[in-house]
C-alpha positions as CSV (number, residue, x, y, z in Angstrom):
1,M,12.1,-57.8,-100.2
2,S,11.3,-59.2,-96.8
3,F,14.9,-60.1,-96.3
4,L,16.0,-56.6,-97.1
5,F,13.4,-55.2,-94.8
6,I,14.6,-57.4,-91.9
7,S,18.2,-56.6,-92.5
8,N,17.4,-52.9,-92.5
9,L,15.9,-53.1,-89.0
10,F,19.0,-54.6,-87.4
11,R,22.6,-53.4,-87.2
12,N,24.0,-56.9,-86.3
13,A,24.4,-59.0,-89.5
14,L,23.7,-62.4,-87.7
15,I,20.1,-61.7,-86.7
16,P,18.8,-60.9,-90.2
17,F,20.7,-63.9,-91.6
18,L,19.2,-66.3,-89.1
19,S,15.7,-64.9,-89.4
20,G,15.9,-65.1,-93.2
21,L,17.1,-68.6,-92.9
22,A,14.2,-69.5,-90.6
23,L,11.8,-67.8,-93.0
24,I,13.1,-69.8,-96.0
25,N,12.7,-73.0,-93.9
26,V,9.1,-72.1,-93.0
27,C,8.3,-71.4,-96.7
28,T,9.8,-74.7,-97.8
29,Y,7.8,-76.5,-95.2
30,M,4.6,-74.8,-96.2
31,Q,5.3,-75.7,-99.9
32,E,5.7,-79.4,-99.0
33,A,2.9,-79.6,-96.4
34,F,0.2,-77.7,-98.2
35,A,0.7,-78.6,-101.8
36,G,-2.8,-79.9,-102.3
37,P,-5.7,-78.0,-103.9
38,G,-7.5,-77.5,-100.6
39,H,-5.0,-75.0,-99.2
40,M,-5.3,-72.3,-101.8
41,L,-4.8,-69.4,-99.3
42,L,-1.5,-70.8,-98.0
43,K,-0.3,-71.5,-101.5
44,L,-0.9,-67.8,-102.4
45,L,1.0,-66.6,-99.3
46,N,4.0,-68.8,-100.0
47,P,6.5,-67.3,-102.5
48,L,8.0,-70.7,-103.3
49,V,4.9,-71.6,-105.3
50,L,6.1,-69.1,-108.0
51,V,9.4,-70.8,-108.3
52,V,8.2,-74.4,-108.6
53,N,6.8,-74.5,-112.1
54,R,5.7,-78.2,-112.1
55,D,3.1,-77.5,-109.3
56,L,2.1,-74.2,-110.8
57,F,1.3,-75.4,-114.3
58,R,0.5,-79.0,-113.7
59,K,-3.2,-78.4,-113.2
60,A,-5.3,-75.4,-113.7
61,E,-6.5,-73.9,-110.4
62,F,-8.7,-70.9,-110.3
63,I,-9.8,-68.5,-107.5
64,A,-13.2,-66.8,-107.5
65,L,-12.7,-63.1,-107.1
66,L,-15.9,-61.1,-107.2
67,G,-17.5,-63.9,-109.1
68,Y,-14.9,-64.1,-111.9
69,P,-12.4,-67.0,-112.1
70,I,-8.8,-65.9,-111.9
71,P,-5.8,-68.3,-112.4
72,S,-4.1,-68.9,-109.1
73,Y,-0.6,-67.9,-110.4
74,I,-2.0,-64.5,-111.4
75,A,-3.4,-64.0,-107.9
76,A,-0.1,-65.1,-106.4
77,G,1.8,-62.7,-108.6
78,V,-0.5,-59.8,-107.6
79,L,-0.2,-60.7,-103.9
80,T,3.6,-60.9,-104.2
81,V,3.8,-57.5,-105.9
82,S,1.5,-55.9,-103.3
83,W,3.7,-57.4,-100.5
84,G,6.8,-56.0,-102.2
85,L,5.3,-52.5,-102.4
86,V,4.3,-52.7,-98.7
87,F,7.9,-53.7,-97.7
88,L,9.4,-51.0,-99.9
89,Y,7.2,-48.4,-98.2
90,G,8.3,-49.8,-94.8
91,I,11.9,-49.5,-95.8
92,K,11.4,-46.0,-97.0
93,L,9.8,-45.0,-93.7
94,S,12.5,-46.6,-91.6
95,V,15.3,-45.0,-93.6
96,K,13.6,-41.6,-93.3
97,K,13.2,-42.2,-89.5
98,R,16.9,-43.0,-89.2
99,M,18.0,-40.0,-91.2
100,Q,16.1,-37.7,-88.8
101,C,17.8,-39.1,-85.7
């Protein structure tokens, strides 16, 4: 969704492609650098954690939310869906703004 949002902001096709490529490289670096259990927030913000199943299900990791333990992959899924909704709303606003011009 973030790639679609970035490509919607620019008219030139090269800028969204290069920025998307840079974003993929940053996410890959975050996946490799912060794979340990001490970096839970960074693992939740990285969408590649959802793709790599061996790290996701190798050990059970939980996050305390309001005193209740929640598996980290559920928290990552909820965060991903919420970011997707934010980007969809941003795309909707930018398309509406362009249609008015």
